[in-house]
C-alpha positions, 0 to 999 in steps of 0.5 A: 508473507514473505516480506514479513518473514525477512525473505527478500528472495521469495518475496522478489520471485512472487511479486515478479512472478504477479507483475508477469500475470498483471501486465497480461491483464493489463494487456488484454483490459486496458481500461480495467482500473484494478488491472493497472492498480494490481500491476502498480501494487506489485512492481511496488512490492518488488523494492524492498525486496531488491532496492536496486530495482527501485527506479525501474519498479517505482516508475511502474509502480508510480505510473500504474496506480496513478493510471488506475486513479485516472480510469476509476478515481473511486477505487478506494484500493488505488488510494490505499495503493498510491498510499503506501507509495507515499509512505515509502517514498521520501518527500524530497521525492514526491512522497511522504507521510502527510500524503500517505495519511491523505491516500490513505484517509480517501480510501478510508472516505470511499470504503470505510470497511478496508481494513488494510487502509486503517491498517495504514492509516496506523502506520503512517499516523504511528509515524508522525507521531500521532500515537493516540490517532494510529491506535484507534486506527489499528484497532479499527483495522483489527475489528474489521479483519481480526485476524490480520496479525501484523495489525495486531502487531502493529498495534502492541508497538504503538504507545497510548500516548 
């Protein structure tokens, strides 16, 4: 929420507090995929708030989400987290929109009710210039979670064609 409101300092503080708690969770139960996924997601959330820390937190995000998928290859939320990372990571650094689309589709395959995966699929499809598909994905996200304001805003920004 802080990032969406433009408060990068608050976003960084919140993510770093979460990282400390997630690291404790991983230390206590290292074989729980969801703990690794949460740690990776939080590490990834520091980057837009503080790009200078992208190397440190980018490595944490990538390694933690990768570990989550090793522990549970059917964890839809881990594919969602990996997709968000690939969405923001340029193709020249091993990411890109096509990889993100693949990850979001895998998350949806594993859990068709995961509204966030539909939302991010819509964003990635829009970035790829596939506007009709993007609108359909965003509409599905809103069907699953009609209270998600950001999804509604993204749908409004997405051309019909």
